[in-house]
C-alpha positions in Angstrom: 0.0 0.0 0.0 2.8 2.4 0.8 4.4 1.8 -2.7 1.0 2.6 -4.4 0.7 5.8 -2.3 4.1 7.0 -3.7 3.2 6.3 -7.3 4.3 9.3 -9.4 1.9 11.0 -11.8 2.6 13.5 -14.5 -0.1 16.1 -14.0 1.1 19.0 -16.0 3.0 19.6 -19.3 4.4 22.7 -20.8 6.3 22.4 -24.0 7.6 24.8 -26.7 9.5 23.9 -29.8 9.6 24.6 -33.6 6.3 22.7 -33.7 4.5 25.3 -31.7 3.5 25.3 -28.0 1.5 22.9 -25.9 0.5 19.2 -26.2 -2.2 19.6 -28.9 0.0 21.6 -31.3 2.8 19.1 -30.9 0.6 16.1 -31.4 -1.0 17.6 -34.5 2.4 18.5 -36.0 3.9 15.0 -35.2 0.9 13.4 -36.8 1.2 15.4 -39.9 4.9 14.6 -40.5 5.7 18.3 -40.3 9.4 19.2 -40.4 10.5 22.8 -39.5 14.2 22.8 -40.0 15.8 26.1 -40.9 18.6 25.7 -43.4 19.3 29.4 -44.1 19.7 31.6 -41.0 23.0 30.0 -40.0 23.9 28.2 -43.2 25.4 25.8 -43.8 24.4 24.8 -40.3 20.8 23.6 -39.7 18.7 24.5 -36.7 15.1 24.3 -35.5 13.7 27.6 -34.3 10.7 28.3 -32.2 7.9 30.4 -33.8 7.3 33.8 -32.3 6.0 33.5 -28.7 3.7 35.9 -26.9 5.7 35.9 -23.7 3.2 38.3 -22.1 0.9 35.3 -21.6 3.3 33.7 -19.1 5.7 36.5 -18.2 3.4 39.5 -17.8 6.0 42.1 -16.6 8.1 43.5 -19.4 10.9 44.2 -16.9 11.1 40.5 -16.1 11.3 39.7 -19.8 14.0 42.2 -20.5 16.4 40.9 -17.9 16.2 37.3 -19.2 18.1 35.9 -22.0 16.2 34.0 -24.7 16.7 30.5 -23.1 15.4 31.8 -19.8 12.3 33.4 -21.5 11.6 30.1 -23.3 12.0 28.1 -20.1 10.0 30.4 -17.9 7.2 30.4 -20.5 7.2 26.6 -20.7 7.2 26.3 -16.9 4.1 28.6 -16.7 2.3 26.4 -19.2 3.1 23.3 -17.1 1.7 25.0 -14.0 -1.4 26.0 -15.9 -1.8 22.5 -17.2 -1.6 21.1 -13.7 -4.1 23.6 -12.3 -1.4 25.2 -10.1 -1.2 28.7 -11.4 -1.8 31.2 -8.5 -2.2 28.4 -5.9 0.2 29.8 -3.3 -0.4 27.0 -0.8 0.7 24.3 -3.2 3.4 26.3 -4.9 5.0 27.0 -1.6 6.0 23.4 -1.3 6.4 22.6 -5.0 10.0 21.6 -5.5 11.9 22.7 -8.7 14.5 20.7 -10.5 15.9 22.4 -13.6 18.4 21.2 -16.2 20.3 24.2 -17.7 23.5 25.3 -19.4 25.3 28.5 -19.0 24.2 31.9 -20.3 24.8 33.4 -23.7 27.9 35.3 -24.8 27.8 39.1 -25.6 28.7 38.5 -29.3 29.2 42.2 -30.0 31.7 42.7 -27.2 33.5 39.4 -28.1 33.8 40.5 -31.7 35.1 44.0 -30.9 37.7 42.6 -28.5 38.9 39.9 -31.0 39.0 42.4 -33.8 41.0 45.0 -31.8 43.4 42.6 -30.1 45.8 41.9 -33.0 46.4 45.6 -33.6 46.8 46.6 -30.0 50.2 48.1 -29.0 49.9 46.4 -25.6 47.6 43.4 -26.0 47.4 42.4 -22.3 46.4 45.9 -21.2 44.0 46.2 -24.1 42.3 43.0 -23.1 42.0 43.9 -19.5 40.7 47.4 -20.2 38.1 46.1 -22.7 36.9 43.3 -20.4 36.4 45.8 -17.6 34.6 48.4 -19.6 32.7 46.4 -22.2 31.2 43.6 -20.1 28.6 44.9 -17.7 28.4 43.2 -14.3 24.9 41.9 -14.9 26.2 39.9 -17.9 28.1 37.7 -15.5 24.9 37.2 -13.4 23.0 36.2 -16.5 25.6 33.5 -17.2 24.5 31.6 -14.1 22.7 28.3 -14.9 20.4 28.7 -11.8 19.0 32.0 -13.2 16.3 30.0 -14.9 15.1 28.5 -11.6 15.3 32.0 -10.1 13.2 33.5 -12.8 10.6 30.8 -12.6 10.4 31.3 -8.8 10.0 35.1 -9.2 7.5 35.0 -12.1 5.4 32.0 -11.1 5.8 31.9 -7.3 7.3 28.4 -7.1 9.0 28.5 -3.7 9.8 25.0 -2.6 13.3 23.6 -2.8 15.3 24.3 -5.9 18.0 22.4 -7.7 19.8 23.1 -11.0 21.7 20.4 -12.9 24.3 21.1 -15.6 25.8 18.6 -17.9 24.0 18.8 -21.3 21.8 15.7 -22.0 22.6 14.0 -18.8 21.3 17.0 -16.8 17.9 16.4 -18.2 18.0 12.7 -17.4 19.1 13.4 -13.8 16.5 16.1 -13.3 13.7 13.7 -14.1 15.4 10.8 -12.2 15.9 12.8 -9.0 12.4 14.2 -9.0 11.0 10.6 -9.3 13.3 9.3 -6.7 12.3 12.0 -4.2 8.7 11.4 -4.8 9.0 7.6 -4.5 11.0 8.0 -1.3 8.5 10.4 0.3 10.9 13.3 0.3 8.8 15.3 -2.1 5.1 15.5 -2.9 5.2 17.6 -6.1 7.9 19.0 -8.4 8.2 21.2 -11.4 10.9 19.6 -13.6 12.5 20.5 -16.9 14.7 22.8 -18.8 15.2 25.0 -21.9 17.6 25.7 -24.7 18.1 28.4 -27.3 19.5 27.1 -30.6 20.0 30.5 -32.1 23.4 31.0 -30.6 26.4 31.5 -32.9 28.7 30.9 -30.0 27.3 27.4 -29.5 27.2 26.6 -33.1 30.9 27.5 -33.3 31.7 25.4 -30.1 30.0 22.3 -31.4 31.5 22.7 -34.9 34.9 22.5 -33.3 33.8 19.0 -32.2 32.3 18.1 -35.6 28.8 17.6 -34.2 26.7 20.0 -36.2 24.4 18.9 -39.1 25.4 20.9 -42.1 24.4 21.4 -45.8 21.3 19.3 -46.0 18.5 18.1 -43.7 17.7 14.4 -43.3 15.7 12.4 -40.7 17.7 11.1 -37.7 18.1 7.5 -38.9 19.2 8.6 -42.4 22.3 10.7 -41.6 24.9 8.0 -41.9 26.7 9.8 -44.7 26.2 13.3 -43.2 26.1 12.8 -39.4 25.3 15.5 -36.9 22.7 17.2 -34.8 20.5 20.1 -35.8 20.3 22.2 -32.6 16.7 22.9 -31.6 15.2 25.6 -29.4 13.2 23.8 -26.7 11.3 24.5 -23.5 10.0 21.5 -21.6 8.6 21.3 -18.1 6.6 18.7 -16.3 4.6 18.7 -13.0 5.3 15.4 -11.4 3.5 14.6 -8.1 2.7 11.7 -5.9 -0.6 10.0 -6.6 -1.9 10.8 -3.1 -1.0 14.4 -3.4 -2.7 14.7 -6.8 -5.9 12.9 -5.6 -6.1 15.1 -2.5 -6.3 18.2 -4.7 -8.7 16.5 -7.2 -6.2 16.4 -10.1 -6.3 13.7 -12.7 -3.1 12.2 -14.2 -1.9 12.6 -17.8 0.4 9.6 -17.4 2.4 7.7 -14.8 6.2 8.0 -14.6 7.2 4.6 -13.4 11.0 4.5 -13.7 14.1 6.4 -14.7 17.6 4.9 -15.1 20.9 6.7 -16.0 24.3 5.6 -17.1 27.6 7.1 -18.2 29.9 5.0 -20.3 33.4 5.7 -21.4 32.2 5.7 -25.0 34.6 3.0 -26.3 33.2 1.1 -29.3 30.0 -0.8 -28.2 29.7 1.1 -24.9 26.4 2.8 -25.8 24.8 -0.4 -27.0 25.9 -2.2 -23.8 24.7 0.7 -21.5 21.3 0.8 -23.1 21.0 -3.0 -22.9 21.8 -2.9 -19.2 19.4 0.0 -18.5 16.6 -1.8 -20.4 17.3 -5.0 -18.4 16.5 -3.2 -15.2 13.0 -2.5 -16.5 12.3 -5.5 -18.6 10.2 -7.3 -16.0 7.7 -4.4 -16.1 7.4 -4.2 -19.9 4.5 -5.5 -22.0 5.9 -5.8 -25.6 2.4 -5.9 -27.1 1.6 -2.5 -25.7 5.0 -0.9 -25.8 6.8 1.7 -28.0 10.1 3.6 -27.8 10.6 7.3 -28.2 14.2 7.9 -28.9 16.3 11.0 -28.2 18.9 10.0 -30.7 20.8 13.1 -31.9 22.1 12.1 -35.3 25.8 12.3 -34.1 28.1 9.4 -34.6 29.0 6.9 -33.3 26.3 7.3 -30.6 23.3 7.1 -33.0 24.6 4.0 -34.8 25.1 2.3 -31.4 21.6 3.2 -30.2 20.3 1.8 -33.5 22.2 -1.4 -32.8 20.5 -1.6 -29.5 17.1 -1.0 -31.0 17.7 -3.7 -33.5 17.5 -6.1 -30.6 13.9 -5.2 -30.2 12.6 -5.2 -33.7 9.0 -5.9 -32.7 8.7 -2.7 -30.8 7.8 0.5 -32.7 10.4 3.3 -32.5 10.2 7.1 -33.1 13.1 9.6 -33.0 11.7 13.0 -32.2 14.9 14.8 -33.1 13.9 14.6 -36.7 11.0 17.0 -35.9 12.4 19.0 -32.9 16.1 19.1 -33.4 18.4 18.5 -30.5 18.0 20.6 -27.4 20.7 19.3 -25.1 19.4 19.7 -21.5 15.6 19.7 -22.1 15.7 16.9 -24.8 14.9 14.1 -22.3 12.2 16.1 -20.4 10.6 17.0 -23.8 10.6 13.3 -24.8 9.1 12.2 -21.5 6.4 14.8 -22.1 5.7 13.5 -25.6 5.6 10.0 -24.2 3.0 11.1 -21.6 0.9 12.7 -24.4 1.1 9.5 -26.5 0.1 7.1 -23.7 -2.7 9.4 -22.7 -4.1 9.0 -26.2 -3.3 5.4 -26.5 -1.4 5.6 -29.8 1.8 6.8 -31.5 2.5 9.3 -34.2 3.5 8.0 -37.7 7.1 7.0 -38.7 9.4 9.9 -39.6 11.4 8.1 -42.3 11.8 5.0 -44.4 15.1 3.8 -42.9 13.6 0.6 -41.6 14.2 1.7 -37.9 10.7 3.1 -37.6 7.5 1.3 -38.7 3.8 1.8 -38.5 1.9 0.5 -35.5 -1.5 -1.1 -35.4 -2.2 -1.7 -31.7 -2.9 0.5 -28.6 0.1 1.9 -26.7 0.0 1.9 -22.9 3.8 2.0 -22.2 6.7 4.0 -23.7 10.4 3.7 -23.0 12.1 7.0 -23.6 15.8 6.8 -24.5 18.3 9.6 -24.1 21.9 9.2 -25.4 24.2 12.2 -25.1 26.1 13.2 -28.1 29.3 12.9 -26.1 28.5 11.3 -22.7 25.6 10.0 -20.8 22.7 7.6 -21.4 19.3 7.3 -19.8 15.9 5.7 -20.2 12.5 6.3 -18.6 9.3 4.2 -18.5 6.1 6.2 -19.0 2.8 4.4 -18.7 -0.9 5.1 -19.1 -2.4 6.0 -15.7 -5.1 3.8 -14.4 
């Protein structure tokens, strides 16, 4: 009985991407096979941009909006949507003990200041003095505060009144996995009753495109679905905001809230990424859940990025489960680093709440049509460089 009381429900979803905002817009776009990859703004690099958002709907004070960077606005907006979805907006009593777990990277560079410094440095008579002077005069103190990863949690607390405990995880894709994992663990253990969990990412950052290009990770020149990038591997960065309200069943029932889905398990790993490591890691993580899985009602939502060799190794793992339908959402959404896993958990919750899956995204053979109801989805998340994770999302009874 105690275990049932600590069952974790997903009761709120707030998602923003190139497909639009909210569960219905995403489900319709996924069902239509709609791709929104931008091949021109940062050509030859390919990204997925969010459409214009009316931030006033979730961040009513213009002053609050102005002091946030784009990734913070996207995240605060998505968090507000999740609270609305869960019926929590303005409920000070519940929000006062709502915990917050955020997956976030660092803030954005001041591209103008960087460019001016780098342009002037070669011609400076005293380069060291020039650099010190420009850094002190060109970079305002508030810029350094804006770089802090926990600014997203701070802005959510200020704008939406979420005042329980707060944690921020950094570490690209693994941060998103751990944010969901820790939220579930705390609820299962009775350390938390309700949590707002997620993250955000802004793909329109030349500094990050440059950074990832140094590693050879960016998708360039032409767009292709995730499983069809063998001859041109890479990820197309995607602007994402994804937040979930996760709460214990008893807490949700006490406030008369119905579940969207049940979050049953989250597992995380971190291999050394020698050949075969990703396949072995996913196989091990899957084995920890296998006794709960019902293959006739099961699907997989993959967070594969398109980078190699990680994507090929995940594909090798999936080939061990050929009877289970697979969908890679990165084809539609792009790759959003920290919020990628929370976004896919949200999409899994939407799918099991409807009892079906959106159509295949390509003709690679990895994805196939499905003709039976879906009550369980395993979400995979494989970092482009490090970290693996899986989650089990089920229809709530």
